[in-house]
PyMOL commands that place a pseudoatom at each C-alpha (Angstrom):
pseudoatom trace, name=CA, resn=MET, resi=1, chain=A, elem=C, hetatm=0, pos=[-12.130, -6.855, -3.141]
pseudoatom trace, name=CA, resn=ARG, resi=2, chain=A, elem=C, hetatm=0, pos=[-10.647, -10.051, -1.474]
pseudoatom trace, name=CA, resn=GLU, resi=3, chain=A, elem=C, hetatm=0, pos=[-11.343, -11.508, 1.416]
pseudoatom trace, name=CA, resn=LEU, resi=4, chain=A, elem=C, hetatm=0, pos=[-7.860, -11.239, 4.234]
pseudoatom trace, name=CA, resn=LEU, resi=5, chain=A, elem=C, hetatm=0, pos=[-9.207, -12.118, 7.489]
pseudoatom trace, name=CA, resn=ARG, resi=6, chain=A, elem=C, hetatm=0, pos=[-12.545, -13.947, 8.812]
pseudoatom trace, name=CA, resn=THR, resi=7, chain=A, elem=C, hetatm=0, pos=[-12.784, -13.921, 12.380]
pseudoatom trace, name=CA, resn=ASN, resi=8, chain=A, elem=C, hetatm=0, pos=[-14.831, -13.046, 15.779]
pseudoatom trace, name=CA, resn=ASP, resi=9, chain=A, elem=C, hetatm=0, pos=[-11.776, -11.948, 17.611]
pseudoatom trace, name=CA, resn=HIS, resi=10, chain=A, elem=C, hetatm=0, pos=[-12.053, -8.910, 18.029]
pseudoatom trace, name=CA, resn=VAL, resi=11, chain=A, elem=C, hetatm=0, pos=[-7.845, -8.000, 19.272]
pseudoatom trace, name=CA, resn=ALA, resi=12, chain=A, elem=C, hetatm=0, pos=[-7.113, -9.558, 16.237]
pseudoatom trace, name=CA, resn=LEU, resi=13, chain=A, elem=C, hetatm=0, pos=[-9.430, -7.675, 13.874]
pseudoatom trace, name=CA, resn=SER, resi=14, chain=A, elem=C, hetatm=0, pos=[-8.038, -4.430, 15.852]
pseudoatom trace, name=CA, resn=LEU, resi=15, chain=A, elem=C, hetatm=0, pos=[-4.159, -5.579, 15.515]
pseudoatom trace, name=CA, resn=ALA, resi=16, chain=A, elem=C, hetatm=0, pos=[-4.978, -6.470, 11.592]
pseudoatom trace, name=CA, resn=MET, resi=17, chain=A, elem=C, hetatm=0, pos=[-6.315, -3.000, 11.230]
pseudoatom trace, name=CA, resn=ALA, resi=18, chain=A, elem=C, hetatm=0, pos=[-3.641, -1.686, 12.935]
pseudoatom trace, name=CA, resn=LEU, resi=19, chain=A, elem=C, hetatm=0, pos=[-0.809, -2.855, 10.733]
pseudoatom trace, name=CA, resn=LEU, resi=20, chain=A, elem=C, hetatm=0, pos=[-2.460, -2.089, 7.801]
pseudoatom trace, name=CA, resn=LYS, resi=21, chain=A, elem=C, hetatm=0, pos=[-2.912, 1.063, 8.179]
pseudoatom trace, name=CA, resn=ASP, resi=22, chain=A, elem=C, hetatm=0, pos=[0.474, 1.843, 9.268]
pseudoatom trace, name=CA, resn=ALA, resi=23, chain=A, elem=C, hetatm=0, pos=[1.230, 0.230, 5.976]
pseudoatom trace, name=CA, resn=GLY, resi=24, chain=A, elem=C, hetatm=0, pos=[-1.377, 2.280, 4.211]
pseudoatom trace, name=CA, resn=ILE, resi=25, chain=A, elem=C, hetatm=0, pos=[-3.472, 0.035, 3.126]
pseudoatom trace, name=CA, resn=GLU, resi=26, chain=A, elem=C, hetatm=0, pos=[-7.029, 0.594, 3.042]
pseudoatom trace, name=CA, resn=CYS, resi=27, chain=A, elem=C, hetatm=0, pos=[-9.413, -2.250, 4.611]
pseudoatom trace, name=CA, resn=VAL, resi=28, chain=A, elem=C, hetatm=0, pos=[-13.631, -2.563, 4.872]
pseudoatom trace, name=CA, resn=MET, resi=29, chain=A, elem=C, hetatm=0, pos=[-15.105, -4.330, 7.188]
pseudoatom trace, name=CA, resn=PHE, resi=30, chain=A, elem=C, hetatm=0, pos=[-18.174, -6.775, 6.108]
pseudoatom trace, name=CA, resn=ASP, resi=31, chain=A, elem=C, hetatm=0, pos=[-20.888, -8.194, 8.255]
pseudoatom trace, name=CA, resn=THR, resi=32, chain=A, elem=C, hetatm=0, pos=[-20.204, -5.901, 11.443]
pseudoatom trace, name=CA, resn=HIS, resi=33, chain=A, elem=C, hetatm=0, pos=[-23.622, -4.829, 12.099]
pseudoatom trace, name=CA, resn=ALA, resi=34, chain=A, elem=C, hetatm=0, pos=[-25.247, -8.852, 11.175]
pseudoatom trace, name=CA, resn=ALA, resi=35, chain=A, elem=C, hetatm=0, pos=[-22.435, -10.022, 13.700]
pseudoatom trace, name=CA, resn=ILE, resi=36, chain=A, elem=C, hetatm=0, pos=[-22.978, -7.842, 15.994]
pseudoatom trace, name=CA, resn=ILE, resi=37, chain=A, elem=C, hetatm=0, pos=[-27.261, -8.502, 15.655]
pseudoatom trace, name=CA, resn=GLU, resi=38, chain=A, elem=C, hetatm=0, pos=[-26.827, -12.217, 16.230]
pseudoatom trace, name=CA, resn=GLY, resi=39, chain=A, elem=C, hetatm=0, pos=[-25.651, -11.352, 19.877]
pseudoatom trace, name=CA, resn=SER, resi=40, chain=A, elem=C, hetatm=0, pos=[-23.128, -13.426, 21.559]
pseudoatom trace, name=CA, resn=ILE, resi=41, chain=A, elem=C, hetatm=0, pos=[-22.912, -16.710, 20.827]
pseudoatom trace, name=CA, resn=SER, resi=42, chain=A, elem=C, hetatm=0, pos=[-20.460, -15.244, 17.777]
pseudoatom trace, name=CA, resn=ALA, resi=43, chain=A, elem=C, hetatm=0, pos=[-22.304, -17.244, 14.725]
pseudoatom trace, name=CA, resn=ILE, resi=44, chain=A, elem=C, hetatm=0, pos=[-21.476, -14.753, 12.187]
pseudoatom trace, name=CA, resn=GLN, resi=45, chain=A, elem=C, hetatm=0, pos=[-17.881, -13.772, 11.980]
pseudoatom trace, name=CA, resn=LYS, resi=46, chain=A, elem=C, hetatm=0, pos=[-16.264, -10.680, 10.471]
pseudoatom trace, name=CA, resn=ARG, resi=47, chain=A, elem=C, hetatm=0, pos=[-14.868, -10.114, 7.418]
pseudoatom trace, name=CA, resn=MET, resi=48, chain=A, elem=C, hetatm=0, pos=[-11.605, -8.015, 6.116]
pseudoatom trace, name=CA, resn=MET, resi=49, chain=A, elem=C, hetatm=0, pos=[-11.688, -6.925, 2.902]
pseudoatom trace, name=CA, resn=VAL, resi=50, chain=A, elem=C, hetatm=0, pos=[-9.234, -5.290, 0.959]
pseudoatom trace, name=CA, resn=LEU, resi=51, chain=A, elem=C, hetatm=0, pos=[-8.571, -4.153, -2.697]
pseudoatom trace, name=CA, resn=ASP, resi=52, chain=A, elem=C, hetatm=0, pos=[-7.255, -7.288, -4.871]
pseudoatom trace, name=CA, resn=GLU, resi=53, chain=A, elem=C, hetatm=0, pos=[-3.683, -5.168, -5.660]
pseudoatom trace, name=CA, resn=ASP, resi=54, chain=A, elem=C, hetatm=0, pos=[-3.393, -4.719, -1.902]
pseudoatom trace, name=CA, resn=TYR, resi=55, chain=A, elem=C, hetatm=0, pos=[-3.581, -8.685, -0.902]
pseudoatom trace, name=CA, resn=GLY, resi=56, chain=A, elem=C, hetatm=0, pos=[-0.547, -9.774, -1.186]
pseudoatom trace, name=CA, resn=VAL, resi=57, chain=A, elem=C, hetatm=0, pos=[1.088, -8.102, 1.197]
pseudoatom trace, name=CA, resn=ALA, resi=58, chain=A, elem=C, hetatm=0, pos=[-1.805, -7.002, 3.406]
pseudoatom trace, name=CA, resn=ARG, resi=59, chain=A, elem=C, hetatm=0, pos=[-1.682, -11.169, 3.564]
pseudoatom trace, name=CA, resn=GLU, resi=60, chain=A, elem=C, hetatm=0, pos=[2.523, -11.083, 4.548]
pseudoatom trace, name=CA, resn=LEU, resi=61, chain=A, elem=C, hetatm=0, pos=[1.585, -8.523, 6.744]
pseudoatom trace, name=CA, resn=LEU, resi=62, chain=A, elem=C, hetatm=0, pos=[-0.705, -10.578, 8.625]
pseudoatom trace, name=CA, resn=VAL, resi=63, chain=A, elem=C, hetatm=0, pos=[1.290, -13.782, 8.288]
pseudoatom trace, name=CA, resn=GLY, resi=64, chain=A, elem=C, hetatm=0, pos=[4.267, -11.729, 10.111]
pseudoatom trace, name=CA, resn=ALA, resi=65, chain=A, elem=C, hetatm=0, pos=[2.457, -10.944, 12.728]
pseudoatom trace, name=CA, resn=GLU, resi=66, chain=A, elem=C, hetatm=0, pos=[1.275, -14.551, 13.075]
pseudoatom trace, name=CA, resn=LEU, resi=67, chain=A, elem=C, hetatm=0, pos=[-2.599, -13.636, 12.612]
pseudoatom trace, name=CA, resn=LEU, resi=68, chain=A, elem=C, hetatm=0, pos=[-3.158, -15.745, 9.524]
pseudoatom trace, name=CA, resn=GLU, resi=69, chain=A, elem=C, hetatm=0, pos=[-0.776, -18.821, 8.299]
pseudoatom trace, name=CA, resn=SER, resi=70, chain=A, elem=C, hetatm=0, pos=[1.315, -19.318, 5.732]
pseudoatom trace, name=CA, resn=ARG, resi=71, chain=A, elem=C, hetatm=0, pos=[0.236, -21.258, 2.410]
pseudoatom trace, name=CA, resn=GLU, resi=72, chain=A, elem=C, hetatm=0, pos=[3.134, -23.200, 3.338]
pseudoatom trace, name=CA, resn=SER, resi=73, chain=A, elem=C, hetatm=0, pos=[2.272, -24.670, 6.958]
pseudoatom trace, name=CA, resn=ARG, resi=74, chain=A, elem=C, hetatm=0, pos=[-1.745, -24.701, 5.176]
pseudoatom trace, name=CA, resn=ASP, resi=75, chain=A, elem=C, hetatm=0, pos=[-0.150, -27.396, 2.831]
pseudoatom trace, name=CA, resn=THR, resi=76, chain=A, elem=C, hetatm=0, pos=[1.482, -29.297, 5.956]
pseudoatom trace, name=CA, resn=PRO, resi=77, chain=A, elem=C, hetatm=0, pos=[0.668, -31.767, 7.871]
pseudoatom trace, name=CA, resn=ARG, resi=78, chain=A, elem=C, hetatm=0, pos=[0.204, -30.300, 11.626]
pseudoatom trace, name=CA, resn=GLY, resi=79, chain=A, elem=C, hetatm=0, pos=[2.472, -32.947, 13.786]
pseudoatom trace, name=CA, resn=ARG, resi=80, chain=A, elem=C, hetatm=0, pos=[4.444, -34.363, 10.732]
pseudoatom trace, name=CA, resn=PRO, resi=81, chain=A, elem=C, hetatm=0, pos=[8.303, -33.466, 10.329]
pseudoatom trace, name=CA, resn=GLU, resi=82, chain=A, elem=C, hetatm=0, pos=[8.678, -32.495, 7.102]
for i in range(1, 82): cmd.bond("trace and resi %d" % i, "trace and resi %d" % (i + 1))
show_as sticks, trace
zoom trace
């Protein structure tokens, strides 16, 4: 399994899960119980995991939904023209 998304944003997690389900990609949430136990300080983020073979397609879905940055935009410094 491979980590696809790590966040405390419940809306982003819900949207990501719905997109993956519609695409037939199974995902598993890690650290859910720990995040609940720690309370409202949001110190522990939930991790969305997918199978290695689904990672590429799942990542593209979330990039298209603007839940993840594309690799190209991460490599380009923000605020500078290309």
